[in-house]
Every structure is written in structure tokens, then in C-alpha cells.
C-alpha positions as CSV (number, residue, x, y, z in Angstrom):
1,M,-79.8,-215.9,45.6
2,N,-80.3,-212.4,44.3
3,D,-83.1,-210.0,45.4
4,P,-86.6,-210.6,44.0
5,V,-87.5,-208.6,41.0
6,T,-90.8,-207.8,39.4
7,G,-91.8,-207.8,35.7
8,H,-94.8,-207.3,33.5
9,C,-95.9,-207.2,29.9
10,L,-96.4,-203.9,28.0
11,C,-100.0,-203.4,29.0
12,G,-99.3,-204.5,32.6
13,G,-102.0,-207.2,32.7
14,V,-99.5,-210.1,33.1
15,S,-97.2,-209.6,36.0
16,F,-94.9,-211.7,38.1
17,V,-92.1,-211.8,40.8
18,V,-89.0,-213.9,40.3
19,T,-85.7,-214.5,42.1
20,F,-82.6,-215.6,40.2
21,S,-79.9,-217.7,41.6
22,T,-76.4,-216.2,41.5
23,E,-75.5,-219.2,39.3
24,N,-78.0,-218.1,36.6
25,G,-77.0,-216.3,33.5
26,I,-78.9,-214.7,30.6
27,N,-79.1,-216.6,27.3
28,L,-79.0,-214.6,24.0
29,C,-80.8,-216.8,21.5
30,H,-80.4,-216.2,17.7
31,C,-82.7,-219.0,16.4
32,Q,-85.1,-217.9,13.7
33,M,-88.1,-218.8,15.8
34,C,-87.1,-216.4,18.5
35,R,-86.3,-213.7,16.0
36,K,-89.6,-214.2,14.2
37,Q,-91.6,-214.1,17.4
38,T,-90.0,-211.1,19.1
39,G,-89.1,-209.2,15.9
40,T,-85.7,-208.6,17.5
41,L,-82.2,-209.6,16.4
42,F,-82.0,-212.1,19.3
43,S,-84.2,-213.0,22.3
44,S,-82.9,-212.5,25.9
45,W,-84.0,-214.9,28.6
46,A,-82.9,-216.7,31.8
47,I,-84.0,-219.8,33.6
48,A,-85.4,-219.6,37.2
49,E,-86.6,-222.3,39.5
50,R,-90.4,-222.6,39.6
51,S,-90.3,-222.3,43.4
52,A,-88.6,-218.9,43.0
53,F,-91.3,-217.6,40.6
54,S,-94.9,-216.5,41.2
55,W,-97.6,-214.9,39.0
56,Q,-99.1,-211.7,40.4
57,S,-101.8,-211.2,37.7
58,G,-103.0,-212.0,34.2
59,E,-102.6,-215.7,33.9
60,D,-106.0,-215.7,32.2
61,Q,-104.8,-213.4,29.4
62,I,-101.9,-215.6,28.4
63,Q,-102.1,-217.3,25.0
64,S,-99.7,-219.9,23.6
65,Y,-98.5,-221.0,20.2
66,P,-96.9,-224.5,19.6
67,S,-93.8,-223.4,17.7
68,S,-92.2,-226.9,17.7
69,P,-93.0,-230.4,19.1
70,G,-93.4,-230.2,22.9
71,H,-92.6,-226.5,23.0
72,E,-95.1,-223.7,23.3
73,R,-94.3,-220.0,23.2
74,T,-96.5,-217.8,25.4
75,F,-97.6,-214.2,24.9
76,C,-100.1,-211.7,26.3
77,S,-103.3,-211.8,24.2
78,V,-103.9,-208.1,24.9
79,C,-100.5,-206.4,24.0
80,G,-98.5,-209.3,22.4
81,S,-95.6,-209.2,24.8
82,Q,-93.8,-212.5,25.1
83,V,-94.3,-213.7,28.7
84,P,-92.7,-216.3,31.0
85,M,-92.9,-219.9,29.9
86,T,-93.4,-222.5,32.7
87,G,-92.4,-226.1,32.3
88,G,-91.7,-228.7,35.0
89,N,-89.6,-227.2,37.8
90,Q,-88.3,-224.3,35.8
91,V,-89.5,-221.1,34.2
92,A,-88.0,-219.2,31.2
93,I,-88.1,-215.5,31.9
94,P,-87.9,-213.0,29.0
95,M,-85.6,-210.4,30.4
96,G,-87.1,-207.3,28.7
97,L,-90.1,-207.6,31.0
98,L,-88.1,-206.9,34.2
99,N,-88.5,-203.7,36.1
100,E,-85.3,-204.0,38.2
101,D,-81.7,-205.2,37.8
102,P,-81.9,-209.1,38.2
103,G,-78.4,-209.3,39.4
104,I,-77.3,-211.6,36.5
105,R,-75.7,-210.9,33.2
106,P,-75.5,-212.5,29.7
107,Q,-73.5,-215.8,29.7
108,R,-73.7,-217.2,26.2
109,H,-75.1,-217.0,22.7
110,L,-77.4,-219.8,21.5
111,F,-78.0,-220.8,17.9
112,A,-75.2,-218.6,16.8
113,A,-75.1,-220.3,13.5
114,S,-78.5,-218.8,12.8
115,A,-77.6,-215.3,13.9
116,Y,-78.9,-212.5,11.6
117,A,-76.1,-211.9,9.0
118,G,-76.8,-208.1,9.1
119,Y,-75.7,-207.9,12.7
120,P,-72.7,-210.0,13.5
121,I,-72.0,-211.1,17.1
122,S,-69.3,-208.8,18.4
123,D,-68.7,-209.7,22.0
124,E,-66.6,-212.5,23.5
125,L,-69.3,-214.5,25.2
126,P,-69.2,-218.3,24.5
127,Q,-71.2,-219.3,21.3
128,F,-73.1,-222.4,20.6
129,E,-74.0,-223.2,17.0
130,A,-77.3,-224.5,18.2
131,A,-78.5,-225.5,21.7
132,P,-76.0,-226.3,24.4
133,P,-75.2,-230.0,24.8
134,E,-77.1,-230.4,28.0
135,W,-80.3,-229.6,26.2
136,G,-80.0,-232.4,23.7
137,Q,-81.1,-232.0,20.0
138,R,-83.3,-228.9,19.4
139,P,-83.4,-228.4,15.6
140,E,-83.8,-225.0,14.1
141,R,-87.1,-224.4,12.2
142,S,-87.6,-222.1,9.2
143,D,-91.0,-220.7,8.3
144,A,-89.8,-218.6,5.4
145,G,-92.5,-218.6,2.7
146,D,-92.3,-217.6,-0.9
147,T,-89.9,-214.8,-1.5
148,I,-89.8,-212.3,-4.3
149,P,-86.3,-211.9,-5.9
150,G,-84.8,-208.5,-5.6
151,M,-87.1,-207.5,-2.7
152,I,-86.7,-207.5,1.1
153,N,-88.9,-210.3,2.2
154,G,-90.3,-211.2,5.6
155,G,-93.0,-212.9,7.7
156,F,-94.2,-214.3,11.0
157,L,-93.3,-217.2,13.2
158,C,-96.5,-219.1,12.3
159,G,-96.1,-218.3,8.6
160,T,-99.6,-216.8,8.2
161,L,-98.3,-213.3,7.4
162,R,-95.9,-212.5,4.5
163,F,-94.7,-209.1,3.2
164,H,-92.1,-207.6,1.0
165,I,-90.4,-204.2,0.8
166,T,-89.6,-202.7,-2.6
167,A,-86.8,-200.2,-1.7
168,P,-84.1,-199.8,1.0
169,P,-85.0,-198.3,4.4
170,T,-84.7,-194.6,4.9
171,K,-83.5,-195.1,8.5
172,I,-82.5,-197.9,10.9
173,M,-82.4,-197.7,14.6
174,H,-82.0,-199.9,17.7
175,C,-84.2,-198.7,20.6
176,H,-83.6,-199.4,24.3
177,C,-86.5,-197.5,25.8
178,S,-88.5,-199.4,28.4
179,R,-91.7,-199.5,26.3
180,C,-89.9,-201.2,23.4
181,R,-88.2,-203.6,25.7
182,K,-91.5,-204.5,27.3
183,S,-93.2,-204.9,24.0
184,R,-90.5,-207.3,22.6
185,A,-89.4,-208.7,25.9
186,S,-85.7,-208.5,24.9
187,A,-82.6,-206.3,25.3
188,H,-83.7,-203.8,22.6
189,V,-85.6,-203.5,19.4
190,S,-84.2,-203.0,15.9
191,N,-86.5,-201.4,13.3
192,L,-86.4,-200.4,9.7
193,Y,-88.1,-197.1,8.9
194,I,-89.4,-197.0,5.4
195,D,-91.7,-195.2,3.0
196,P,-95.1,-196.9,3.4
197,D,-95.5,-196.9,-0.4
198,T,-92.6,-199.4,-0.5
199,F,-94.3,-201.9,1.9
200,V,-96.6,-204.6,0.5
201,W,-98.6,-207.2,2.5
202,N,-98.5,-210.5,0.6
203,A,-100.8,-212.4,3.0
204,G,-102.2,-212.4,6.5
205,E,-102.7,-208.7,7.2
206,E,-106.1,-209.5,8.8
207,N,-104.2,-211.5,11.4
208,V,-102.6,-208.5,12.9
209,T,-103.9,-207.0,16.2
210,L,-102.9,-203.5,17.3
211,Y,-102.4,-202.4,20.8
212,T,-101.8,-198.8,22.0
213,L,-100.4,-198.2,25.5
214,T,-102.9,-196.2,27.6
215,D,-102.3,-192.5,27.6
216,T,-99.5,-192.7,25.0
217,Q,-99.0,-193.0,21.3
218,H,-96.9,-196.1,21.6
219,T,-98.5,-198.7,19.4
220,I,-97.5,-202.3,18.8
221,G,-98.8,-204.8,16.2
222,F,-98.7,-208.5,16.7
223,C,-100.1,-211.7,15.2
224,K,-103.1,-213.0,17.1
225,S,-102.1,-216.6,16.3
226,C,-98.5,-216.8,17.3
227,G,-97.8,-213.4,19.1
228,A,-95.1,-212.4,16.6
229,T,-94.4,-208.7,16.5
230,A,-95.8,-207.1,13.3
231,P,-94.8,-204.2,11.0
232,L,-96.7,-201.0,11.5
233,V,-98.0,-199.0,8.6
234,F,-99.0,-195.4,9.2
235,P,-99.6,-192.5,6.8
236,G,-96.2,-191.3,5.8
237,L,-94.2,-194.0,7.6
238,A,-93.9,-197.8,8.0
239,I,-91.9,-199.5,10.8
240,V,-90.6,-203.0,10.2
241,P,-89.0,-205.2,12.9
242,V,-85.7,-206.5,11.6
243,G,-86.4,-209.9,13.2
244,N,-89.3,-210.4,10.8
245,L,-86.9,-210.3,7.8
246,D,-85.8,-213.3,5.7
247,D,-83.4,-211.2,3.7
248,V,-80.3,-209.4,5.0
249,V,-80.1,-205.7,5.6
250,D,-76.9,-204.4,7.3
251,V,-78.0,-202.9,10.6
252,S,-74.7,-203.3,12.4
253,N,-73.7,-199.6,12.4
254,A,-77.2,-198.2,13.0
255,P,-77.5,-195.9,16.0
256,H,-78.7,-197.1,19.4
257,I,-81.2,-194.7,20.9
258,F,-82.6,-194.2,24.4
259,C,-79.5,-195.8,25.9
260,G,-80.2,-193.8,29.0
261,S,-83.0,-196.2,29.6
262,K,-81.3,-199.4,28.5
263,A,-81.5,-202.6,30.5
264,P,-78.9,-202.6,33.3
265,W,-77.8,-206.1,32.4
266,F,-77.0,-205.3,28.7
267,T,-74.0,-203.6,27.2
268,V,-73.9,-202.1,23.7
269,M,-70.8,-203.4,22.0
270,G,-68.6,-201.8,19.4
271,H,-68.0,-198.3,18.2
272,V,-71.5,-197.5,17.2
273,P,-73.5,-194.3,17.7
274,Q,-75.3,-194.2,21.0
275,F,-77.7,-191.6,22.3
276,D,-79.3,-191.2,25.7
277,T,-82.6,-190.3,24.0
278,T,-82.8,-189.6,20.3
279,P,-80.3,-188.1,17.9
280,G,-80.4,-184.3,17.9
């Protein structure tokens, strides 16, 4: 067994301790449900035995959403971070929540057939088109709603919120800072930065909850029904999670920022711009 590690959501209300077996590995899941909930290009999680996991605080602020038959996705009702999902004798741990090196590394890509076309898989890890055989049939689900031709369309896991963007982004970045990793519970976040005048809510704006981390300006938006990460619209700037998108935007060559803070278990692949903090 590896050493115990701690983890918590962005607001710190939900916290836990877990120990991973040396036989464990991290799953990188590209299914649309994971992308829609986390707002990221893929989710990052690992299985631990229930006996090696314990809640430290915040079980009463966990909310769940039934994303498919027999499967509920859990998130913090205060800050929207995806949190561990318990079931039977095992627990699925979102890796972006961890505070220390868990001693395990990515082992495979799941639902690779659903991977976001604007960010091709570039490493040599094994790829499964859907779930691995030992899990049985776990069909992909699409919640894409009505789309507007010629626009960049997107929405939430639960389908209550829809939006479109009328012009290309002004900037694209992948951020590895600890706050972003906590808020999305994954390896890193990927965002479009756009002129707010080009962003249009189609439906469900009233379902978005905002949370600002204490003593900072770091703000996250999430759906109060399913916990999906939401776009943020400020005066002069809108930030759109790439995982929300139904249409393809090429984000493969966008810079990776705050790599000095990246998760110790994740490696940025390819010859892409990388910065310890921000460019310049």
C-alpha cells in the first residue's frame, strides 16, 4: 500500500483520507457525461477500497445527480466540486481533489471513442473505446440539446442549461493551478476566453450557482441540479469550460499554465507551450 493522502473540495467543506494500493492506477475518462459534469477534456479518477477510505468532514453537504441507471454522480453543494463516489466495497476518487502525491499514475484511457475531437489523445497509454471489459456494458449518453448551425454550442450534464457562442474565442488556456484542479476535480482545466457579447444563454441560466473561494477572486459557477461546471460571464470577459461544448474547437496547441503547480501524477504531453505560472 502507498502512504495515506488527504483531499478536499474547493471550499474545503468535504474532506477525506484515502490510501491507494500499489496495484491501483488512474483512469482518464473521456465519456461525454464526465466531460459535461467537470467541464474538462477528461475526468481523472482512481478506485480505492472502502476500507482504505474515510470521510473527515462534509458528508452532509454532498449532493447527487442520477446521470444514468444505477449510477449517481456526487458533488459539493457549496462549491460544486465533484467528490468521491462510494458504492459497495469501493470508492471512486476524483484525483484533482488530492493534496499529496497518491503514489499511483495514469494507467488507461476510457471511452476513447468519445474523446473531444479538438484535443486528440497523444500518449501511449492503453485505450478502451468504451468501458473496460470487466465492467460490462456501460453505454455512453448524450444530452446535447438543440444546436444552432454555424455557432459554438454547449450545455450541461442534466440538459437544463444550453448556450451558444457567436464568434471564435480570443484565447484558450489549460490551467494546472491547485484551485482549478480542486474546482473541477481533474488533472487540469481547459477554458475558452471570449468577448461576453458573443456569449448567449439559450436556457437554464437561473440554474447556475456561483461560489467564490474565501479571501480570493477565484469564482466557479456550477449547476445546482447536476453539479456541472458552468460558464462565467463578467464585464469584459466570459470564460467557457471546453468540456461544456458540443461543437469542436481546436485546443490541442493551447498553452498550459501554472505547470509549476500541476498534479505530480500528471504529465503534459507533446511539444506545447508550458509556463510555470502565466505567459509573460
